[in-house]
N, C-alpha and C positions, 0 to 999 in steps of 0.2 A: 485385433484388440482396440477399443476405443480408451481415452484414457482420460481422465476427466480434463485432463488441459493436451496442445500440441502446441510445441513454438514457430509461432511465423516465420516462412525463412523464405527472404525473396530472391529472383532471379539469381540465377546463382554471378553470374554474368555483371550485373549490378555491382555486386561485393567485391568483383575483378579488379574491376573500374577501376573502384578506390584502392585495394592492395597496390595494384600499376602506382597508383599516386605516390601513395606509401617506400615503393621502394627508388621511385622519382626524389622522391624528396632527404632518405634516412635519417626520417625522423620519424622513431618507434613510439616516444610515452613524451614525457616531464613538459603538456599543454601544448602541445602539436598544432599545424592547422585544423587537424580536422575533429579535437575535440574541442576545439575554439568556433568554428563551424557550429557543430553543434549546441555547445552553448548558450550560440547565440540564437540560432531556431527554433531551442524550444523556452528561454526567454520571453523570446513573441507570440508563442503558441500557446504557453501559461497562463501569461499576463503580468511575468512577477517583476521586478526590478532588476535583484540581482539571481541567476541561478549557477549553481555549481554543478558539476559533473563532477562527481568523485566512485568508487570498482567498488560499491556495494551501500547497499540498502539500511542495512546494519552501521556500519560505518559512516553515513550518514547522520545515524541517531545520532553513537556516539560525541563525533566535531558536532552537532546540535545545543548540547548536554554543555560542554565542552567550553564550545565558541558563551554557550552566555551563562558559566558559572553559575547551574544550578547544580548545588547539594542538597544535601535531610531529603528532608520527605516530600516526594513527588507525588499527587493524583492523579491517579491512571487506571486505567481499562482492565479489566480481567478478562474481556475477549475481542481480541487479537492473536496472531502469530507470538511464538515467543520470544521473537527476540525485541520486543517491545519493553518487555521486560528483563530480557540479561540484560538488555545497553543501559540498565539504572544500577541493575548490582552490578554493573561491570567496571562503572564510572563509580562506584560506590554509594549512589542513592540510596534512601526507600523504597519503597511501590510502596504506596496507600492504593487501596485497591474502589473503584466506588462504580456499584450497579448499573447494568447497564438500562436500556428505555426499551420494555420489551416490542416497542411496534420496528426501532430503528434498531437495534440493535447494535447503537452508541453507546458510550457514554452520558450518565441522567445524568446532565444539568443541577435539576432537580436536588438531588444528595449533596454536589459537593461542600456545599455550607456544613454536617453535619461529617464527614469525613480530614479535611481541614484540621490540622495538629497547631500547636505553635514553632515548628521546624520545616514546614508547609516552605516551598519557593519556588514551585511550580507545576502544569498542570501538564500532563501526555498526554492527549488522545486520540485514537483512532476514525482516522471513517472510512469503518470495515464496510467489506465488497464496495465502495467506493460511494458509500452512501453520506454525506454529508452530515457531522457532527452539529448539537447545538451550537451554535458559532457565535450566535448572538450573547444567549447567556455565559459562554463562557467569559465572550471579554469585558461580561459586562462583572463577572463571576473578578477575574484575574485581575481587574482594575480596583476593584473596592480592596483587594487586600498585597494588593502591590504583587501577583505572580509573576512569574514566564508563562509562557506556552508555547509549546509544541507540537504538534500534529506529524503525525504518525502515516503521513496519505501514501502509502503502499497500495494502493488501489483508487486512489484517486486520479489517476492521471487524465488532465484532459475535464472534470466536471465542472461546471461551472453550478453557481447557483445566485440568483439571483439577477445573472447577465452577469456577472464577476465570475473568475477563476477563482475556486475555490482553497488555490495555494496563495493566496491577498491574507487569509487572517491567522491570524496566529503570531508571532514572535519568528516563528521555525518551518515552515517545514519540512517534512521525506519525503524520498519515493524512491521506491528498489527500480531496478529497471532488470531486475534478473530474466531468462530465457523463458520462466511460465509468466510472468508479465502481460499486460494487455500492448504494452511498446515495450520494445527491450532492447539490449547490448549486448545478449549472450549473459551475462554481466557487469551489474550497474548499481549505479544510487542516482541521488541529487538529492540537492540544497537548495531549499528560496532563500529569502526574507526579501522584504521590500526598507532597511534598516545601513545606512552606509556604514557604521562604525562598525556592524556584528557583522556585516558583510566580508568586511575586510580581516574580521580574526578570523570568520570558517574561511578566508582565503590561504590565510599563512598558516595557522592550524590545518589545513588537508597536505603540507609543500612539506613539512616538517618542523614550522616553523621561522620558511628560509624569512629575509629583506636582502635582496641580490646573495651574490654565491656567497659570500664571508661572513654577514648577518645574520640578526635572528632574532622578530619582535619577539618571539619567546618562545615554550612548546610545542611540537608541532609534531601532526602525526603521517606515514604514507597513505593517503584518501587518492593518489591521483591514476586515474584509466587511462586505457594506452590507444592510439592512434587504430589499432588494429576495433578495440571493442565501439570508438565510437566510428569506423565503418557502418559496421553493423547497425548504430542508427541510425546513420544517416541513407543508411539503404531500406529501412524501416518505415521511417518518418517519412513520407511521403505516400505512402502507406494507408496513412492511422484514418485516415476517414471512409479509408470503402474497410477498415478493418471495424472497426464503431459499428457502418451499420449492416455489415452482415451477422455480428453477435447480435444486435437489436431485434434481424431479424429470425435467430434463431429463438434470443431467450420470446417475442412475440407468440412465434410456430411455442418454443414449448407450454408459456400461460394457456394458448387456444384450443392444445391437444388435453391442460392436465383437465383444465376446465370440462372438458366433453367428456372425458374420463368421469368426471364426480368426483376425485381423488380428493380423500381426506390430506390438500398439502398447503402450508399459507406457505406467503412468502414475505418477510420484511419490508415494510411502506419508503418509501420512495418520493416526498415530495412532488408538485407540481414545478416548485419554482425552480426545481433544480432538475440542470443538462447533466445527462447522465450516461457514462460510459460504456454500462453494460459490458462489467470486470468480471466478474459469475453468477452462478445461478443457481443458490442459495433457499434449501425447501424445508421449513417443519411442517415433522412426523407430530401424531397426535404425543406418542410416547416414544420410548427411547427402542423396546421391542420391535414393533412395526420398520424404523427403520432399519436397526441391523436384519433384520428379515429381508429385505429390499437390496441393502448392500451385497448382501450375500447368492441372492439371488443374480442381478447384475451382474456379480466375478463369475458369477457359472457364464453365462453368456460373454466373458471377456472385455468387459464394462465396468472403466476402477469409476468409480464413485470416491469422494473424499466427505473423512469428517473434517470439517473448517470451519468452525477452530475446535480440537477436540484434544485433550481435556480444560477449563476453561481456569485462567494462568494462575489463578491464587489456588488451584487444586494441584500444579505443578510440583508440589514439593521443594521448589526451591525459595517458599516464604515462608514465614509461618501463618501459622490457619485467620484468613480473613473472610466472614462467609459470602459469600455472592451470587444468591441463592436464584435468581432470572440467569444469570451467566450460565452456570451450575444447570439449572432448566436446559434452556437454548445451546447450550453447548453437546448437550450429550443428543438434544430431537436436531438440531440438524445437516446436512446433509449439502455438498455443490453438487450439482448434477455434471456432465462436458458440457465445456461450455468454452469453442473456438472454433476462427474464419473455416476454418474446411472441415467442418463438420456438415454433414449432407440432410437435406427435408428428411430423408426416408427415414437415418439413424437417428435424429430426433423421435422420429412417430414410435421407432421401436423399441428405442426409451421407455417411452410413455406407456407402451403396449408391456414392456417387460415388468413395468410396475407396478400395473396393474395386476398382472399372472397373479 
């Protein structure tokens, strides 16, 4: 069986070496040495001032919302994973959906003004498939209206824009290190910011609000992760250049095979100034019927693609009706094909041949 993704696992002896360190120190959680080491390495790799390792990407979003004091209406994308919307609802905010750009599939910044309400306090956009949002336009709009900006960067690990780490944009960016992600710690997530005062709030909010063992800065939550999860991240991290290079090769092979077969498939646009991470391989079909036929055919060969993302979040039944015609259309026609480092060239060719059949 070929799944849409497959977690990268390093040599088991690499992980065991870290386990021996954990056994020797007896430090299992609560900001242990491996968590601290991982945070230092990821901050440097991502080019950000402050990086906080947390236990998942959804907690990262919720802490970001709390730390920024976001309330009321939040302008957000309908084309993302459900956690982008539910994190807002969980924190008692109202998602106001802004339709997407049909080329990049990210939030269309030209529609922000029309969506603005008197209760708007923030923008939560998503770098979909690792493709950057219109960060300059969003920043300009946010400054004009005094809005906070959170980027759901779950897909954007290591992406650069105009020579700068993408996670430097906005007030906060959040990451997911779930087992299915480009970089993973089995379960985990991250929060980045370049604001010192905001970093302080995030630091205590992820640790129950503690100010030392017997005092508290304020309300917090348990957003910590363990030494065991950090150990996996430290094992995977050195392999990232090879992982991304392999994913790039597979993506380019897909491109070549699809072009040679003259398939009526299109791909989201990635600007030339983007150093991309090849997190996913999405294709858009002409119609939903064509997508469903191919998805079923691939499944018959035990090849499992994914409708990522479907449905459009404005149609997920969690919010009052807010039409977003571009997102609704794209969500019905987009399919992610298998992409992971262990996928062979022959398997890629076979997948494309079965799409043609």
